[in-house]
DSSP file (Angstrom, degrees, kcal/mol; ACC not computed):
  #  RESIDUE AA STRUCTURE BP1 BP2  ACC     N-H-->O    O-->H-N    N-H-->O    O-->H-N    TCO  KAPPA ALPHA  PHI   PSI    X-CA   Y-CA   Z-CA
    1    1 A M              0   0    0      0, 0.0     2,-0.3     0, 0.0     0, 0.0   0.000 360.0 360.0 360.0 127.7   75.0   59.1  126.7
    2    2 A T        -     0   0    0      0, 0.0     2,-0.4     0, 0.0     0, 0.0  -0.771 360.0-141.1-105.0 150.1   74.6   62.7  125.5
    3    3 A T        -     0   0    0     -2,-0.3     3,-0.0     3,-0.0     0, 0.0  -0.877  10.1-150.7-109.6 143.7   77.3   65.2  125.1
    4    4 A T        -     0   0    0     -2,-0.4     3,-0.1     1,-0.1     0, 0.0  -0.844  30.0 -98.1-109.3 148.8   76.9   68.8  125.9
    5    5 A P        -     0   0    0      0, 0.0     2,-0.1     0, 0.0    -1,-0.1  -0.304  51.1 -92.2 -62.7 149.7   78.7   71.6  124.2
    6    6 A S        -     0   0    0      1,-0.1    -3,-0.0     2,-0.0     0, 0.0  -0.378  28.7-162.0 -64.4 135.1   81.7   72.8  126.0
    7    7 A T        +     0   0    0     -3,-0.1    -1,-0.1    -2,-0.1     3,-0.1   0.324  51.5 122.4 -99.4   6.8   81.1   75.7  128.4
    8    8 A E        -     0   0    0      1,-0.1     2,-0.1     3,-0.0     3,-0.1  -0.470  69.0-114.7 -67.8 136.0   84.7   76.7  128.5
    9    9 A P        -     0   0    0      0, 0.0    -1,-0.1     0, 0.0     3,-0.1  -0.422  32.6-105.9 -69.8 148.1   85.3   80.2  127.4
   10   10 A R        -     0   0    0      1,-0.1     5,-0.0    -2,-0.1    -3,-0.0  -0.381  45.5 -92.3 -67.7 152.5   87.3   80.6  124.3
   11   11 A S     >  -     0   0    0      1,-0.1     4,-2.1    -3,-0.1     3,-0.2  -0.316  31.1-119.5 -66.1 151.8   90.9   81.9  124.8
   12   12 A L  H  > S+     0   0    0      1,-0.2     4,-2.6     2,-0.2     5,-0.2   0.858 111.6  56.9 -62.0 -36.6   91.4   85.6  124.7
   13   13 A D  H  > S+     0   0    0      1,-0.2     4,-1.0     2,-0.2    -1,-0.2   0.907 110.6  43.4 -65.3 -38.8   93.8   85.4  121.8
   14   14 A A  H  4 S+     0   0    0     -3,-0.2    -1,-0.2     2,-0.2    -2,-0.2   0.860 115.0  50.9 -70.9 -35.0   91.2   83.5  119.7
   15   15 A E  H  < S+     0   0    0     -4,-2.1     4,-0.2     1,-0.2    -2,-0.2   0.894 121.8  29.6 -69.8 -40.3   88.5   85.9  120.7
   16   16 A Y  H  X S+     0   0    0     -4,-2.6     4,-2.6    -5,-0.2     5,-0.2   0.430  90.2  98.6-103.8   0.1   90.3   89.1  120.0
   17   17 A L  H  X S+     0   0    0     -4,-1.0     4,-2.8     1,-0.2     5,-0.2   0.906  84.3  49.7 -56.9 -45.5   92.5   88.0  117.1
   18   18 A P  H  > S+     0   0    0      0, 0.0     4,-2.6     0, 0.0    -1,-0.2   0.895 112.1  49.1 -62.2 -36.8   90.2   89.4  114.4
   19   19 A T  H  > S+     0   0    0     -4,-0.2     4,-2.5     2,-0.2    -2,-0.2   0.927 112.6  46.6 -67.0 -44.4   90.0   92.8  116.2
   20   20 A V  H  X S+     0   0    0     -4,-2.6     4,-2.5     2,-0.2     5,-0.2   0.922 112.8  50.7 -62.3 -44.1   93.8   92.9  116.6
   21   21 A F  H  X S+     0   0    0     -4,-2.8     4,-2.6    -5,-0.2    -2,-0.2   0.935 111.2  48.3 -57.8 -47.6   94.3   92.0  112.9
   22   22 A A  H  X S+     0   0    0     -4,-2.6     4,-2.6     1,-0.2    -2,-0.2   0.901 111.9  48.9 -62.5 -42.1   91.8   94.7  111.8
   23   23 A L  H  X S+     0   0    0     -4,-2.5     4,-2.5     2,-0.2    -1,-0.2   0.897 111.9  48.8 -66.5 -39.6   93.5   97.3  114.0
   24   24 A L  H  X S+     0   0    0     -4,-2.5     4,-1.7     2,-0.2     5,-0.2   0.929 112.4  48.3 -64.4 -44.4   96.9   96.4  112.6
   25   25 A V  H  X S+     0   0    0     -4,-2.6     4,-3.3    -5,-0.2     5,-0.3   0.935 113.1  48.1 -60.9 -46.2   95.7   96.5  109.0
   26   26 A L  H  X S+     0   0    0     -4,-2.6     4,-2.1     1,-0.2    -1,-0.2   0.909 107.5  55.2 -61.5 -42.1   94.0   99.9  109.6
   27   27 A S  H  < S+     0   0    0     -4,-2.5    -1,-0.2     1,-0.2    -2,-0.2   0.843 119.1  33.4 -63.3 -32.1   97.1  101.3  111.2
   28   28 A F  H >< S+     0   0    0     -4,-1.7     3,-0.9    -3,-0.2    -2,-0.2   0.877 120.3  47.6 -86.1 -42.2   99.2  100.4  108.2
   29   29 A C  H 3< S+     0   0    0     -4,-3.3     5,-0.3     1,-0.2    -3,-0.2   0.733 100.5  62.6 -79.3 -23.5   96.7  100.9  105.4
   30   30 A L  T 3< S+     0   0    0     -4,-2.1    -1,-0.2    -5,-0.3     2,-0.2   0.528  85.3  96.8 -81.1  -2.9   95.3  104.2  106.3
   31   31 A Q  S X  S-     0   0    0     -3,-0.9     3,-1.9    -5,-0.2     4,-0.1  -0.507  93.1 -92.1 -78.6 151.9   98.7  105.9  105.9
   32   32 A K  T 3  S+     0   0    0      1,-0.3   117,-0.1    -2,-0.2    -1,-0.1  -0.445 116.0  15.7 -60.2 139.3   99.5  107.6  102.6
   33   33 A H  T 3  S+     0   0    0    115,-2.6   118,-0.4    -2,-0.1     3,-0.3   0.629  98.9 108.9  68.8  17.6  101.1  105.1  100.3
   34   34 A G    X>  +     0   0    0     -3,-1.9     3,-1.2   114,-0.5     4,-0.6   0.293  36.6 103.5-104.8   9.8  100.0  102.2  102.5
   35   35 A G  H >>  +     0   0    0    114,-0.8     4,-1.5   113,-0.5     3,-0.8   0.794  68.8  69.7 -63.4 -27.6   97.4  100.7  100.2
   36   36 A L  H 3> S+     0   0    0    113,-1.2     4,-1.7    -3,-0.3    -1,-0.3   0.855  91.7  60.7 -58.3 -33.6   99.7   97.9   99.3
   37   37 A M  H <> S+     0   0    0     -3,-1.2     4,-2.1     1,-0.2    -1,-0.3   0.853 100.0  54.8 -63.2 -33.7   99.3   96.6  102.8
   38   38 A A  H <X S+     0   0    0     -3,-0.8     4,-1.9    -4,-0.6    -1,-0.2   0.889 106.0  51.8 -66.0 -38.0   95.5   96.2  102.2
   39   39 A L  H  < S+     0   0    0     -4,-1.5    -1,-0.2     1,-0.2    -2,-0.2   0.855 112.3  46.2 -66.2 -33.0   96.2   94.1   99.2
   40   40 A L  H  X S+     0   0    0     -4,-1.7     4,-0.6     1,-0.2    -2,-0.2   0.819 114.0  48.2 -76.2 -31.4   98.5   91.9  101.3
   41   41 A A  H  X S+     0   0    0     -4,-2.1     4,-2.5     1,-0.2     5,-0.2   0.764  94.8  75.3 -79.9 -25.6   95.9   91.7  104.1
   42   42 A A  H  X S+     0   0    0     -4,-1.9     4,-2.7     1,-0.2     5,-0.2   0.897  94.4  48.4 -58.7 -45.2   93.0   90.8  101.9
   43   43 A P  H  > S+     0   0    0      0, 0.0     4,-2.4     0, 0.0    -1,-0.2   0.884 111.7  50.8 -63.6 -35.1   94.0   87.1  101.3
   44   44 A V  H  X S+     0   0    0     -4,-0.6     4,-2.4     2,-0.2    -2,-0.2   0.933 112.6  46.2 -64.9 -44.7   94.5   86.6  105.0
   45   45 A A  H  X S+     0   0    0     -4,-2.5     4,-2.5     2,-0.2    -1,-0.2   0.904 112.1  51.4 -63.9 -41.1   91.1   88.1  105.7
   46   46 A A  H  X S+     0   0    0     -4,-2.7     4,-2.3    -5,-0.2    -2,-0.2   0.908 110.6  48.1 -63.9 -41.8   89.5   85.9  103.0
   47   47 A L  H  X S+     0   0    0     -4,-2.4     4,-2.5     2,-0.2     5,-0.2   0.918 111.3  50.4 -63.8 -43.5   91.1   82.8  104.4
   48   48 A W  H  X S+     0   0    0     -4,-2.4     4,-2.6     1,-0.2    -2,-0.2   0.916 111.5  48.6 -60.8 -43.1   89.9   83.6  107.9
   49   49 A L  H  X S+     0   0    0     -4,-2.5     4,-2.5     2,-0.2    -1,-0.2   0.885 110.3  51.7 -64.9 -38.3   86.4   84.2  106.6
   50   50 A L  H  X S+     0   0    0     -4,-2.3     4,-2.1     2,-0.2    -2,-0.2   0.937 112.4  44.4 -63.7 -47.1   86.5   80.9  104.7
   51   51 A V  H  X S+     0   0    0     -4,-2.5     4,-2.4     1,-0.2    -2,-0.2   0.918 114.1  51.1 -63.0 -42.8   87.5   78.9  107.7
   52   52 A G  H  X S+     0   0    0     -4,-2.6     4,-2.3    -5,-0.2    -2,-0.2   0.880 108.4  52.0 -62.1 -38.1   85.0   80.8  109.8
   53   53 A A  H  X S+     0   0    0     -4,-2.5     4,-1.9     2,-0.2    -1,-0.2   0.908 109.0  49.6 -66.0 -41.7   82.2   80.0  107.3
   54   54 A V  H  X S+     0   0    0     -4,-2.1     4,-1.6     1,-0.2    -2,-0.2   0.928 113.5  46.4 -62.3 -43.9   83.1   76.3  107.4
   55   55 A L  H  X S+     0   0    0     -4,-2.4     4,-2.4     1,-0.2    -2,-0.2   0.873 110.0  54.0 -66.1 -35.9   83.0   76.4  111.2
   56   56 A A  H  < S+     0   0    0     -4,-2.3     7,-0.3     2,-0.2    -1,-0.2   0.834 105.0  54.0 -68.5 -31.9   79.7   78.3  111.2
   57   57 A I  H  < S+     0   0    0     -4,-1.9    -1,-0.2     1,-0.2    -2,-0.2   0.904 115.1  40.3 -66.0 -39.9   78.1   75.7  108.9
   58   58 A R  H  < S+     0   0    0     -4,-1.6    -2,-0.2     1,-0.3    -1,-0.2   0.815 125.0  36.6 -78.7 -30.8   79.0   73.0  111.4
   59   59 A R    ><  -     0   0    0     -4,-2.4     3,-2.3    -5,-0.2    -1,-0.3  -0.860  66.1-167.5-126.9  96.2   78.2   75.0  114.5
   60   60 A P  G >  S+     0   0    0      0, 0.0     3,-1.6     0, 0.0     4,-0.5   0.754  83.7  69.6 -56.2 -26.7   75.2   77.3  114.1
   61   61 A A  G 3  S+     0   0    0      1,-0.3     3,-0.2     2,-0.1    -5,-0.1   0.729  95.3  56.1 -64.9 -19.5   76.0   79.2  117.3
   62   62 A R  G <> S+     0   0    0     -3,-2.3     4,-1.8    -7,-0.2    -1,-0.3   0.480  84.5  86.2 -90.5  -2.4   79.0   80.7  115.5
   63   63 A R  H <> S+     0   0    0     -3,-1.6     4,-2.5    -7,-0.3     5,-0.2   0.939  88.0  46.4 -66.7 -47.8   77.0   82.2  112.6
   64   64 A R  H  > S+     0   0    0     -4,-0.5     4,-2.4     2,-0.2     5,-0.2   0.948 113.0  47.9 -64.3 -48.9   76.0   85.5  114.3
   65   65 A P  H  > S+     0   0    0      0, 0.0     4,-2.4     0, 0.0    -1,-0.2   0.897 112.9  50.8 -58.3 -37.2   79.5   86.3  115.6
   66   66 A L  H  X S+     0   0    0     -4,-1.8     4,-2.7     2,-0.2    -2,-0.2   0.913 108.3  51.6 -65.2 -41.5   81.0   85.5  112.2
   67   67 A A  H  X S+     0   0    0     -4,-2.5     4,-2.4     2,-0.2    -1,-0.2   0.916 110.8  48.3 -61.2 -42.7   78.4   87.7  110.5
   68   68 A V  H  X S+     0   0    0     -4,-2.4     4,-2.2     1,-0.2    -2,-0.2   0.929 113.7  46.2 -63.6 -45.1   79.4   90.6  112.8
   69   69 A K  H  X S+     0   0    0     -4,-2.4     4,-2.5     2,-0.2    -2,-0.2   0.862 111.0  53.2 -66.6 -35.6   83.1   90.1  112.2
   70   70 A T  H  X S+     0   0    0     -4,-2.7     4,-2.6     2,-0.2    -1,-0.2   0.923 109.7  47.8 -64.5 -44.2   82.5   89.8  108.4
   71   71 A I  H  X S+     0   0    0     -4,-2.4     4,-2.6     1,-0.2    -2,-0.2   0.902 111.7  50.9 -63.1 -40.4   80.7   93.1  108.4
   72   72 A A  H  X S+     0   0    0     -4,-2.2     4,-2.1     2,-0.2    -2,-0.2   0.915 111.5  47.0 -64.5 -42.6   83.5   94.7  110.5
   73   73 A L  H  X S+     0   0    0     -4,-2.5     4,-2.2     2,-0.2    -2,-0.2   0.908 112.5  49.6 -65.4 -40.9   86.2   93.4  108.1
   74   74 A A  H  X S+     0   0    0     -4,-2.6     4,-2.3     1,-0.2    -2,-0.2   0.920 110.4  50.4 -63.0 -42.6   84.2   94.6  105.1
   75   75 A A  H  X S+     0   0    0     -4,-2.6     4,-2.6     1,-0.2    -1,-0.2   0.877 108.1  54.5 -61.9 -37.3   83.7   98.0  106.7
   76   76 A M  H  X S+     0   0    0     -4,-2.1     4,-2.1     2,-0.2    -2,-0.2   0.941 110.3  44.3 -61.7 -47.7   87.5   98.1  107.3
   77   77 A F  H  X S+     0   0    0     -4,-2.2     4,-2.1     1,-0.2    -2,-0.2   0.857 113.3  51.4 -68.5 -34.0   88.3   97.5  103.7
   78   78 A V  H  X S+     0   0    0     -4,-2.3     4,-2.6     2,-0.2    -1,-0.2   0.916 109.1  51.0 -66.1 -42.5   85.7  100.1  102.6
   79   79 A A  H  X S+     0   0    0     -4,-2.6     4,-2.6     1,-0.2     5,-0.2   0.907 109.5  50.5 -60.9 -41.7   87.2  102.6  104.9
   80   80 A I  H  X S+     0   0    0     -4,-2.1     4,-2.3     1,-0.2    -1,-0.2   0.920 111.1  48.8 -62.3 -43.3   90.6  102.0  103.5
   81   81 A A  H  X S+     0   0    0     -4,-2.1     4,-2.0     2,-0.2    -2,-0.2   0.907 112.3  48.1 -64.0 -41.9   89.2  102.5  100.0
   82   82 A I  H  X S+     0   0    0     -4,-2.6     4,-2.1     2,-0.2    -2,-0.2   0.933 112.3  48.2 -65.1 -45.9   87.5  105.7  100.9
   83   83 A V  H  X S+     0   0    0     -4,-2.6     4,-2.5     1,-0.2    -2,-0.2   0.914 113.4  47.0 -62.2 -43.0   90.5  107.2  102.6
   84   84 A H  H  X S+     0   0    0     -4,-2.3     4,-2.5     2,-0.2    -1,-0.2   0.826 108.4  55.1 -71.6 -29.5   92.8  106.3   99.7
   85   85 A A  H  X S+     0   0    0     -4,-2.0     4,-2.2    -5,-0.2    -1,-0.2   0.905 110.0  47.7 -64.9 -40.2   90.3  107.7   97.2
   86   86 A H  H  X S+     0   0    0     -4,-2.1     4,-2.9     2,-0.2     5,-0.3   0.939 111.4  49.9 -63.6 -46.8   90.4  111.0   99.2
   87   87 A Y  H  X S+     0   0    0     -4,-2.5     4,-2.7     1,-0.2     5,-0.2   0.923 111.5  48.9 -57.1 -45.0   94.3  110.9   99.2
   88   88 A A  H  X S+     0   0    0     -4,-2.5     4,-2.1     1,-0.2    -1,-0.2   0.909 113.5  46.1 -63.8 -42.6   94.4  110.3   95.5
   89   89 A T  H  X S+     0   0    0     -4,-2.2     4,-2.3     2,-0.2    -1,-0.2   0.923 115.3  46.1 -65.9 -44.8   92.0  113.1   94.7
   90   90 A A  H  X S+     0   0    0     -4,-2.9     4,-2.3     2,-0.2    -2,-0.2   0.893 112.4  50.3 -67.2 -39.9   93.7  115.6   97.1
   91   91 A A  H  X S+     0   0    0     -4,-2.7     4,-2.7    -5,-0.3    -1,-0.2   0.911 111.8  47.8 -65.4 -41.7   97.2  114.7   95.7
   92   92 A R  H  X S+     0   0    0     -4,-2.1     4,-2.9    -5,-0.2     5,-0.2   0.909 110.8  51.6 -64.9 -41.1   96.1  115.2   92.1
   93   93 A A  H  X S+     0   0    0     -4,-2.3     4,-2.2     2,-0.2    -2,-0.2   0.918 112.8  45.1 -61.4 -43.2   94.5  118.5   93.0
   94   94 A M  H  X S+     0   0    0     -4,-2.3     4,-2.2     2,-0.2    -2,-0.2   0.920 113.5  50.0 -67.3 -42.4   97.7  119.7   94.7
   95   95 A G  H  X S+     0   0    0     -4,-2.7     4,-2.6     1,-0.2    -2,-0.2   0.908 111.5  48.3 -61.2 -41.8   99.8  118.4   91.8
   96   96 A Q  H  X S+     0   0    0     -4,-2.9     4,-2.9     2,-0.2    -1,-0.2   0.879 108.6  54.2 -67.2 -37.0   97.6  120.2   89.3
   97   97 A Q  H  X S+     0   0    0     -4,-2.2     4,-2.0    -5,-0.2    -2,-0.2   0.915 111.4  45.2 -61.3 -43.0   97.8  123.4   91.3
   98   98 A V  H  X S+     0   0    0     -4,-2.2     4,-2.6     2,-0.2    -2,-0.2   0.927 112.9  50.1 -66.6 -45.0  101.6  123.2   91.2
   99   99 A A  H  X S+     0   0    0     -4,-2.6     4,-2.6     1,-0.2    -2,-0.2   0.915 111.0  49.5 -59.9 -43.6  101.5  122.4   87.4
  100  100 A D  H  X S+     0   0    0     -4,-2.9     4,-2.4     1,-0.2    -1,-0.2   0.892 111.0  50.2 -62.9 -39.6   99.2  125.3   86.8
  101  101 A G  H  X S+     0   0    0     -4,-2.0     4,-2.2     2,-0.2    -2,-0.2   0.906 111.4  47.8 -64.5 -41.9  101.5  127.6   88.8
  102  102 A V  H  X S+     0   0    0     -4,-2.6     4,-2.3     2,-0.2    -2,-0.2   0.915 113.5  47.8 -65.1 -43.1  104.6  126.5   86.9
  103  103 A L  H  X S+     0   0    0     -4,-2.6     4,-2.2     2,-0.2    -2,-0.2   0.886 111.4  50.3 -66.0 -38.6  102.8  126.9   83.5
  104  104 A A  H  X S+     0   0    0     -4,-2.4     4,-2.0     2,-0.2    -1,-0.2   0.901 110.5  50.1 -65.2 -40.6  101.5  130.4   84.5
  105  105 A F  H  X S+     0   0    0     -4,-2.2     4,-2.9     1,-0.2     6,-0.4   0.924 111.0  49.2 -61.6 -44.2  105.0  131.4   85.5
  106  106 A E  H  X S+     0   0    0     -4,-2.3     4,-2.2     1,-0.2    -2,-0.2   0.881 110.1  51.1 -64.3 -38.2  106.4  130.1   82.2
  107  107 A A  H  < S+     0   0    0     -4,-2.2    -1,-0.2     1,-0.2    -2,-0.2   0.875 116.0  41.7 -66.6 -37.2  103.7  132.1   80.3
  108  108 A R  H  < S+     0   0    0     -4,-2.0    -2,-0.2    -5,-0.1    -1,-0.2   0.905 128.9  25.3 -74.7 -43.4  104.5  135.3   82.2
  109  109 A S  H  < S-     0   0    0     -4,-2.9    -3,-0.2     2,-0.3    -2,-0.2   0.637  96.4-122.2-103.8 -16.0  108.3  135.1   82.1
  110  110 A G  S  < S+     0   0    0     -4,-2.2     2,-0.3    -5,-0.4    -4,-0.2   0.466  85.7  67.7  86.6   0.5  109.1  132.9   79.1
  111  111 A H  S    S-     0   0    0     -6,-0.4    -2,-0.3    -5,-0.0    -1,-0.2  -0.978  85.4-102.6-146.9 160.5  111.0  130.3   81.1
  112  112 A Y        -     0   0    0     -2,-0.3     2,-0.1     1,-0.1    -9,-0.1  -0.513  45.5 -99.3 -81.3 150.8  110.2  127.7   83.8
  113  113 A P        -     0   0    0      0, 0.0    -1,-0.1     0, 0.0     3,-0.1  -0.396  17.6-142.9 -68.2 146.4  111.0  128.4   87.4
  114  114 A A  S    S+     0   0    0      1,-0.2    22,-0.5    -2,-0.1     2,-0.3   0.827  87.1  12.6 -75.0 -32.7  114.2  126.9   88.8
  115  115 A H  S >  S-     0   0    0     20,-0.1     3,-1.4     1,-0.0     4,-0.2  -0.958  76.7-116.5-141.2 156.6  112.5  126.2   92.1
  116  116 A L  G > >S+     0   0    0     -2,-0.3     5,-2.2     1,-0.3     3,-1.6   0.711 107.4  75.6 -68.9 -18.9  108.9  126.2   93.3
  117  117 A A  G > 5S+     0   0    0      1,-0.3     3,-1.5     3,-0.2    -1,-0.3   0.798  83.7  67.7 -61.0 -27.0  109.8  129.1   95.7
  118  118 A E  G < 5S+     0   0    0     -3,-1.4    -1,-0.3     1,-0.3    -2,-0.2   0.721 105.3  41.0 -66.4 -20.4  109.8  131.3   92.6
  119  119 A I  G < 5S-     0   0    0     -3,-1.6    -1,-0.3    -4,-0.2    -2,-0.2   0.193 127.5 -98.3-110.7  14.8  106.0  130.8   92.4
  120  120 A G  T < 5S+     0   0    0     -3,-1.5     2,-0.3     1,-0.3    -3,-0.2   0.715  81.2 127.0  83.3  22.3  105.5  131.0   96.1
  121  121 A L      < -     0   0    0     -5,-2.2     2,-0.8    -6,-0.1    -1,-0.3  -0.862  59.3-123.8-114.7 149.7  105.3  127.4   97.0
  122  122 A D     >  -     0   0    0     -2,-0.3     4,-2.2     1,-0.2     5,-0.2  -0.806  15.6-162.8 -94.3 108.5  107.3  125.5   99.6
  123  123 A D  H  > S+     0   0    0     -2,-0.8     4,-2.3     1,-0.2     5,-0.2   0.905  89.4  49.5 -54.8 -46.1  109.2  122.5   98.0
  124  124 A R  H  > S+     0   0    0      1,-0.2     4,-2.6     2,-0.2    -1,-0.2   0.897 110.0  49.1 -66.7 -41.2  109.8  120.8  101.4
  125  125 A A  H  > S+     0   0    0      2,-0.2     4,-2.9     1,-0.2     5,-0.3   0.912 112.5  48.4 -65.4 -41.1  106.2  121.0  102.6
  126  126 A L  H  X S+     0   0    0     -4,-2.2     4,-2.3     1,-0.2     6,-1.6   0.893 112.8  48.5 -65.5 -38.7  104.9  119.6   99.3
  127  127 A A  H  X S+     0   0    0     -4,-2.3     4,-1.2     4,-0.3    -2,-0.2   0.908 116.0  43.8 -66.5 -41.4  107.5  116.8   99.4
  128  128 A K  H  < S+     0   0    0     -4,-2.6    -2,-0.2    -5,-0.2    -1,-0.2   0.931 122.6  35.0 -70.0 -46.0  106.6  116.0  103.0
  129  129 A D  H  < S+     0   0    0     -4,-2.9    -3,-0.2    -5,-0.2    -2,-0.2   0.863 139.6   9.7 -79.4 -36.8  102.8  116.2  102.6
  130  130 A W  H  < S-     0   0    0     -4,-2.3    16,-0.5    -5,-0.3    -3,-0.2   0.361  89.1-119.2-127.3   2.5  102.3  114.8   99.1
  131  131 A M     <  +     0   0    0     -4,-1.2    15,-0.9    -5,-0.4     2,-0.5   0.881  61.2 158.4  52.1  38.3  105.7  113.4   97.9
  132  132 A L  E     -A  145   0A   0     -6,-1.6     2,-0.4    13,-0.2    13,-0.3  -0.823  18.3-175.2 -97.7 128.0  105.4  116.0   95.2
  133  133 A H  E     -A  144   0A   0     11,-3.3    11,-2.2    -2,-0.5     2,-0.4  -0.971  12.0-172.6-130.7 138.7  108.7  117.0   93.6
  134  134 A Y  E     +A  143   0A   0     -2,-0.4     2,-0.3     9,-0.2     9,-0.2  -0.985  11.3 166.8-127.2 140.3  109.6  119.6   91.0
  135  135 A A  E     -A  142   0A   0      7,-2.3     7,-2.7    -2,-0.4     2,-0.5  -0.989  23.0-152.2-147.2 152.5  113.0  120.1   89.4
  136  136 A F  E     +A  141   0A   0    -22,-0.5     2,-0.3    -2,-0.3     3,-0.1  -0.950  35.2 143.5-128.1 111.4  114.3  122.0   86.4
  137  137 A F  E >   +A  140   0A   0      3,-2.1     3,-1.5    -2,-0.5    -2,-0.1  -0.993  59.5  17.2-147.5 150.8  117.3  120.5   84.7
  138  138 A A  T 3  S-     0   0    0     -2,-0.3    -1,-0.1     1,-0.3     0, 0.0   0.868 128.1 -64.6  54.5  40.6  118.6  120.2   81.1
  139  139 A D  T 3  S+     0   0    0      1,-0.2    -1,-0.3    -3,-0.1   -27,-0.1   0.722 116.6 107.1  58.7  24.1  116.2  122.9   80.1
  140  140 A R  E <   -A  137   0A   0     -3,-1.5    -3,-2.1     2,-0.0     2,-0.2  -0.997  64.4-134.8-133.0 133.8  113.2  120.7   81.0
  141  141 A P  E     -A  136   0A   0      0, 0.0     2,-0.4     0, 0.0    18,-0.3  -0.595  17.7-162.4 -82.2 150.6  110.8  120.9   84.0
  142  142 A S  E     +A  135   0A   0     -7,-2.7    -7,-2.3    -2,-0.2     2,-0.4  -0.993  12.1 172.8-134.8 126.7  110.0  117.7   85.9
  143  143 A L  E     +AB 134 157A   0     14,-0.6    14,-3.0    -2,-0.4     2,-0.3  -0.991  12.8 146.2-136.3 125.9  107.0  117.4   88.2
  144  144 A F  E     -AB 133 156A   0    -11,-2.2   -11,-3.3    -2,-0.4     2,-0.3  -0.987  23.4-160.4-153.0 160.3  105.8  114.2   89.8
  145  145 A Y  E     -AB 132 155A   0     10,-2.1    10,-2.6    -2,-0.3   -13,-0.2  -0.983  32.7 -98.2-141.4 155.3  104.2  112.9   93.0
  146  146 A G  E     - B   0 154A   0    -15,-0.9     8,-0.3   -16,-0.5     6,-0.1  -0.491  41.9-108.3 -73.1 136.4  104.0  109.5   94.6
  147  147 A A        -     0   0    0      6,-3.1     6,-0.1     3,-0.2    -1,-0.1  -0.394  24.9-137.3 -59.8 140.0  100.9  107.4   94.0
  148  148 A T  S    S+     0   0    0      1,-0.1  -115,-2.6   -64,-0.1  -114,-0.5   0.645  95.2  42.2 -81.5 -13.3   98.9  107.4   97.3
  149  149 A F  S    S+     0   0    0      1,-0.3  -113,-1.2  -116,-0.2  -114,-0.8   0.874 114.4  42.8 -98.2 -48.4   98.0  103.7   97.2
  150  150 A I  S >  S-     0   0    0   -115,-0.2     3,-0.8  -116,-0.1    -1,-0.3  -0.889  78.6-139.2-105.9 129.2  101.2  101.9   96.0
  151  151 A V  T 3  S+     0   0    0     -2,-0.5    -1,-0.1  -118,-0.4  -117,-0.1   0.791  92.9  35.4 -63.5 -37.1  104.3  103.2   97.6
  152  152 A F  T 3  S+     0   0    0     -6,-0.1    -1,-0.2  -119,-0.1     2,-0.2   0.497  94.1  97.7-101.3  -2.3  106.8  103.2   94.7
  153  153 A D    <   -     0   0    0     -3,-0.8    -6,-3.1    -6,-0.1     2,-0.3  -0.510  53.7-166.1 -85.0 155.3  104.5  104.3   91.8
  154  154 A T  E     -BC 146 167A   0     13,-2.4    13,-3.4    -8,-0.3     2,-0.4  -0.900  22.7-135.2-136.9 163.7  104.3  107.9   90.6
  155  155 A Y  E     -BC 145 166A   0    -10,-2.6   -10,-2.1    -2,-0.3     2,-0.4  -0.993  26.5-162.6-116.6 129.7  102.3  110.2   88.5
  156  156 A E  E     -BC 144 165A   0      9,-3.0     9,-2.6    -2,-0.4     2,-0.5  -0.936  13.5-133.2-118.6 135.7  104.4  112.5   86.3
  157  157 A F  E     -BC 143 164A   0    -14,-3.0     2,-0.7    -2,-0.4   -14,-0.6  -0.741  12.0-148.2 -88.8 129.2  103.2  115.7   84.6
  158  158 A D  E  >> - C   0 163A   0      5,-3.2     4,-2.1    -2,-0.5     5,-1.0  -0.870   5.8-164.3 -96.9 110.9  104.1  116.0   80.9
  159  159 A F  T  45S+     0   0    0     -2,-0.7    -1,-0.1   -18,-0.3   -17,-0.0   0.700  85.6  56.4 -71.6 -19.0  104.5  119.8   80.3
  160  160 A D  T  45S+     0   0    0      1,-0.1    -1,-0.2     3,-0.1    -2,-0.0   0.930 122.9  22.6 -76.0 -46.9  104.3  119.3   76.5
  161  161 A T  T  45S-     0   0    0      2,-0.2    -2,-0.2     0, 0.0    -1,-0.1   0.564  98.8-132.1 -95.7 -10.2  100.9  117.6   76.5
  162  162 A R  T  <5 +     0   0    0     -4,-2.1     2,-0.3     1,-0.2    -3,-0.2   0.898  65.3 120.6  57.8  44.7   99.8  119.0   79.9
  163  163 A T  E   < -C  158   0A   0     -5,-1.0    -5,-3.2    -7,-0.0     2,-0.4  -0.894  63.5-115.9-131.5 162.3   98.6  115.6   81.1
  164  164 A W  E     -C  157   0A   0     -2,-0.3     2,-0.4    -7,-0.2    -7,-0.2  -0.805  25.5-161.7 -98.4 141.2   99.5  113.3   83.9
  165  165 A A  E     -C  156   0A   0     -9,-2.6    -9,-3.0    -2,-0.4     2,-0.4  -0.981  15.9-129.7-124.9 136.7  101.0  109.9   83.3
  166  166 A Y  E     -C  155   0A   0     -2,-0.4     2,-0.6   -11,-0.2   -11,-0.2  -0.699  20.3-165.2 -84.1 131.4  101.1  106.9   85.7
  167  167 A R  E     -C  154   0A   0    -13,-3.4   -13,-2.4    -2,-0.4     2,-0.3  -0.930   4.6-156.8-122.0 106.3  104.5  105.4   86.1
  168  168 A A              0   0    0     -2,-0.6   -15,-0.1   -15,-0.2   -13,-0.0  -0.600 360.0 360.0 -78.8 140.8  104.6  102.0   87.8
  169  169 A D              0   0    0     -2,-0.3    -1,-0.1     0, 0.0   -16,-0.1   0.436 360.0 360.0-100.9 360.0  107.9  101.1   89.4
């Protein structure tokens, strides 16, 4: 007696689960400060690939679909890395532009601006777009912005050394 492989179609949830997973990960991870979600999704994706690889070894017909899904997941993580690299570069450029403006103001006037409006910048727009904040208190300027990959970490500008420092939270 011979057995034939089942011709029953796979359930829709099993068929589309990787696609739904990828779309959910992308929707969270492509946001500024959403990179942490990619770190949380990576082990789930790795486990899924491991189980899929074991099944593909046992059932050769599943090898090609697994390869396609593996390439799609890899492309998803590469896209997340590229987008966050762009966010990090753009945020640093904006932060440096603000730092340069504050330093130029201080060189011209002999004191630091109390608000970024004094150098022609919109505090609220910078906070909304880049989580970039400037304050002047206790005779010291403070400038920092949120890291674009991890939500609670920041980069702070040191006005004495004119360098950026990473502050993990």
